[in-house]
C-alpha positions in Angstrom: 39.9 39.8 -39.6 36.9 41.8 -41.0 33.6 42.2 -39.1 32.0 40.1 -41.8 34.5 37.3 -41.3 34.0 37.5 -37.5 30.2 37.1 -37.9 30.4 34.3 -40.4 30.0 31.4 -37.9 27.0 33.2 -36.3 25.4 33.8 -39.7 26.0 30.2 -40.7 24.3 29.0 -37.5 21.3 31.3 -38.1 21.1 30.0 -41.7 21.2 26.4 -40.5 18.4 27.2 -38.1 16.3 28.7 -40.9 16.9 25.5 -42.8 15.4 23.6 -39.9 12.1 25.6 -40.1 11.7 25.8 -43.9 9.2 23.0 -43.9 7.1 24.6 -41.1 3.5 24.9 -42.3 3.4 28.6 -41.4 6.6 29.3 -43.4 5.2 27.3 -46.3 2.1 29.4 -46.2 4.1 32.7 -46.4 6.0 31.4 -49.3 2.8 30.4 -51.0 1.5 33.9 -50.7 4.6 35.1 -52.5 4.1 32.6 -55.3 0.4 33.7 -55.7 1.5 37.3 -56.4 2.6 36.1 -59.8 4.4 38.2 -62.6 1.2 39.9 -64.0 0.5 42.7 -61.7 0.0 46.4 -61.8 2.6 48.9 -60.5 0.6 49.2 -57.2 0.3 45.4 -57.0 4.0 45.0 -57.6 4.7 47.6 -54.9 2.4 45.8 -52.5 3.9 42.5 -53.6 7.4 43.8 -52.9 6.3 44.7 -49.4 4.7 41.3 -49.0 7.9 39.6 -50.1 10.0 41.8 -47.7 7.6 41.0 -44.9 7.6 37.3 -45.7 11.4 37.2 -45.8 11.5 39.1 -42.4 9.1 36.5 -41.0 11.2 33.6 -42.3 14.4 35.1 -41.0 12.7 35.9 -37.7 11.4 32.4 -37.4 14.9 31.1 -38.2 16.5 33.3 -35.7 13.9 32.4 -33.0 14.6 28.7 -33.7 18.3 29.4 -33.4 17.9 31.1 -30.0 15.6 28.2 -28.9 17.8 25.3 -30.0 21.3 26.7 -29.6 23.2 25.0 -26.8 23.7 27.2 -23.7 26.2 26.8 -20.8 25.5 28.0 -17.2 27.8 27.9 -14.2 28.3 29.2 -10.7 31.5 29.9 -8.8 32.3 28.6 -5.3 29.6 30.0 -2.9 27.4 31.3 -5.7 23.9 30.1 -6.6 21.8 30.8 -9.7 18.3 30.4 -11.1 17.8 29.8 -14.8 14.4 29.9 -16.5 14.5 27.8 -19.7 12.5 28.6 -22.9 9.9 25.9 -22.2 9.2 27.3 -18.7 11.3 24.7 -16.9 13.6 26.1 -14.2 17.1 25.0 -13.0 18.6 26.2 -9.7 22.4 25.7 -9.7 24.2 25.2 -6.4 27.7 26.2 -5.6 30.6 25.5 -8.1 28.3 24.0 -10.7 28.5 23.8 -14.5 25.9 22.4 -17.0 25.0 22.6 -20.7 21.5 22.9 -22.0 20.7 21.5 -25.5 17.1 21.6 -26.7 15.9 20.1 -30.0 12.4 19.4 -31.4 12.3 15.9 -29.8 14.5 16.1 -26.7 15.5 18.4 -23.9 19.0 17.4 -22.8 21.0 18.7 -19.9 24.6 17.7 -19.2 25.7 18.3 -15.6 29.5 18.6 -15.8 30.1 19.3 -12.1 28.3 20.3 -9.0 24.6 20.1 -8.0 21.4 21.4 -9.6 17.7 21.3 -8.9 15.3 20.8 -11.8 11.7 21.9 -11.9 10.4 20.5 -15.2 7.4 21.5 -17.4 5.8 18.4 -18.7 6.0 17.7 -22.5 5.3 14.2 -23.6 6.7 14.9 -27.1 10.0 16.2 -25.7 11.6 14.2 -22.9 13.7 16.0 -20.3 17.0 14.2 -19.6 19.8 15.1 -17.3 23.2 13.4 -17.9 25.7 13.2 -14.9 28.6 10.9 -14.3 27.5 8.2 -16.7 23.9 8.3 -15.6 20.7 9.6 -17.3 17.8 10.8 -15.3 14.5 11.3 -17.2 11.8 13.5 -15.7 8.3 12.2 -15.8 6.9 15.7 -15.0 8.6 16.5 -11.8 11.0 18.3 -9.5 14.3 16.5 -8.7 17.9 17.2 -7.6 21.1 15.8 -9.1 24.3 15.9 -7.0 27.5 15.0 -8.9 30.5 14.4 -6.7 33.9 12.7 -7.3 32.8 9.3 -6.1 29.1 9.2 -6.6 25.9 10.6 -8.2 22.8 11.1 -6.1 19.4 11.6 -7.6 16.6 12.8 -5.2 12.9 13.4 -6.1 11.0 16.2 -4.5 7.8 16.0 -6.6 6.5 13.6 -9.2 8.8 10.7 -10.4 11.9 10.1 -12.5 13.6 7.2 -14.2 17.3 6.7 -13.7 19.5 4.8 -16.2 23.2 4.4 -16.6 25.5 3.6 -19.4 25.9 -0.1 -20.0 29.5 0.1 -19.0 28.7 1.8 -15.7 25.8 -0.5 -15.0 28.1 -3.5 -15.3 30.4 -1.9 -12.8 27.7 -1.7 -10.1 25.4 -4.2 -8.4 21.8 -3.3 -8.9 18.7 -4.8 -7.3 16.6 -4.2 -10.3 18.5 -6.8 -12.3 19.0 -4.3 -15.1 20.1 -5.6 -18.4 22.0 -3.9 -21.2 20.0 -2.2 -24.0 22.4 -2.3 -27.0 20.3 0.1 -29.0 20.3 3.0 -26.4 23.5 2.0 -24.7 21.7 2.3 -21.3 20.6 0.1 -18.5 17.8 1.0 -16.1 18.9 1.6 -12.5 15.6 2.8 -11.1 12.5 2.4 -13.2 10.3 4.8 -11.2 11.8 6.9 -8.4 9.0 8.6 -6.6 8.6 11.6 -4.3 10.8 11.4 -1.2 13.0 8.7 -2.7 16.7 8.8 -3.8 19.2 6.6 -5.5 23.0 6.9 -5.0 25.3 5.4 -7.6 28.8 4.6 -6.4 30.8 3.1 -9.2 34.1 2.7 -7.3 32.3 0.7 -4.6 30.2 -1.2 -7.2 27.0 -0.2 -5.4 23.7 1.4 -6.0 22.0 2.5 -2.8 18.2 3.2 -2.6 17.4 5.6 0.3 15.2 8.4 1.5 15.8 11.7 -0.2 17.6 14.2 2.1 15.0 16.9 1.5 16.1 18.9 4.5 19.6 19.3 3.0 18.2 20.3 -0.4 15.8 22.8 1.1 18.6 24.1 3.2 21.0 25.0 0.3 18.1 26.5 -1.7 17.7 28.9 1.2 21.4 29.6 1.7 21.8 27.6 4.9 23.5 24.4 6.1 21.8 22.3 8.8 23.8 19.6 10.6 22.2 17.2 13.1 24.6 15.1 15.1 26.9 15.0 12.0 30.5 13.8 12.2 32.8 16.8 12.1 34.7 15.7 9.0 31.4 15.4 7.0 30.2 18.8 8.3 33.6 20.4 7.3 33.5 18.8 3.9 30.0 20.2 3.2 30.8 23.6 4.5 33.9 23.8 2.3 31.8 23.4 -0.8 30.6 27.0 -0.3 33.7 28.8 0.8 37.1 29.8 -0.7 38.6 29.7 2.8 39.2 26.0 3.4 38.6 24.5 6.8 40.8 21.4 7.6 41.0 19.1 10.6 44.5 19.2 12.1 44.3 16.6 14.9 43.1 13.0 14.7 41.0 13.1 17.9 38.6 15.6 16.2 37.6 13.0 13.7 35.1 11.4 16.2 33.5 14.8 17.2 29.9 15.3 16.2 28.2 18.6 15.6 24.7 20.1 15.3 23.5 23.5 14.2 22.2 25.7 11.4 24.8 27.8 9.6 24.6 30.5 6.9 26.3 29.4 3.7 29.7 31.1 3.3 29.7 32.4 7.0 33.1 31.0 7.9 33.4 33.2 11.0 30.1 32.0 12.3 30.9 28.4 11.7 34.3 28.6 13.4 32.8 30.6 16.3 30.2 27.8 16.9 32.9 25.1 16.8 35.0 27.0 19.4 32.1 27.5 21.7 30.4 24.1 21.3 33.4 21.8 20.8 36.3 23.8 22.3 38.5 23.7 19.2 41.3 26.2 18.5 41.9 27.6 15.1 45.2 28.2 13.3 44.8 30.7 10.4 47.0 30.7 7.2 46.3 32.2 3.8 43.2 30.6 2.3 42.9 28.0 5.1 41.9 27.5 8.7 43.1 24.5 10.7 41.1 23.1 13.5 43.0 21.9 16.6 41.9 20.4 19.8 41.8 23.0 22.6 45.0 22.9 24.6 47.0 21.5 21.6 
């Protein structure tokens, strides 16, 4: 395949982007200048006109390419244990937690983020003409000029507000699967039903489709602040829950090998990804034994 053929899709997208800005007043003004040059000009005028045409074409192409860069969809992701900050073209910022993947699609009228897996924190620049929406697990969270966290897991979606407020909606199908206190009704036009009309700072909503429940609760701001700073903080947490949270950040999986450890509770602050430190604390505080195997550590009751 030739280089020209390889670049054809890229050039087509750039051309499509130029089409989208052809009606822009600035672009129309440049083209008007070209028209006003007219056919009756001196040699110097024609030379100057040629440069004007070339400059105008460069401006048009530049505007089209800038629009392409602005509106082209982008994908961002992190691996297990990795975190990443992304600054968007409008000044909004996304912080991706471990093992997260999302798509960003901007248009003239909407800023749309699709969270495919994982967890992300959104710090949004307000723009009344361009709503900022995050889709995750059948839900849509609309920012009302705010900072909020979306945590997508296998059985639930949790939206937590750190600043400002958000509106949370779900697909009509999902809304019918869960019981909501808001008495949400289907909106056939948008295909969405409101779950939380105005979720404020310090509040959270947890949608559990399999349990047919929507739970309003206080946002776990300590947990969110913790992962942003590469630490996990457990306060009298059941060991299974602590292990599950720790495993999100490590390729070495910790598993509980004896049933009597299920009721053990743990407290402490741990550095994300520090498997040795986590296991050392469990040995000292709980008295567990560990059995190592490739990619896995099994926790056993001391004396087992």
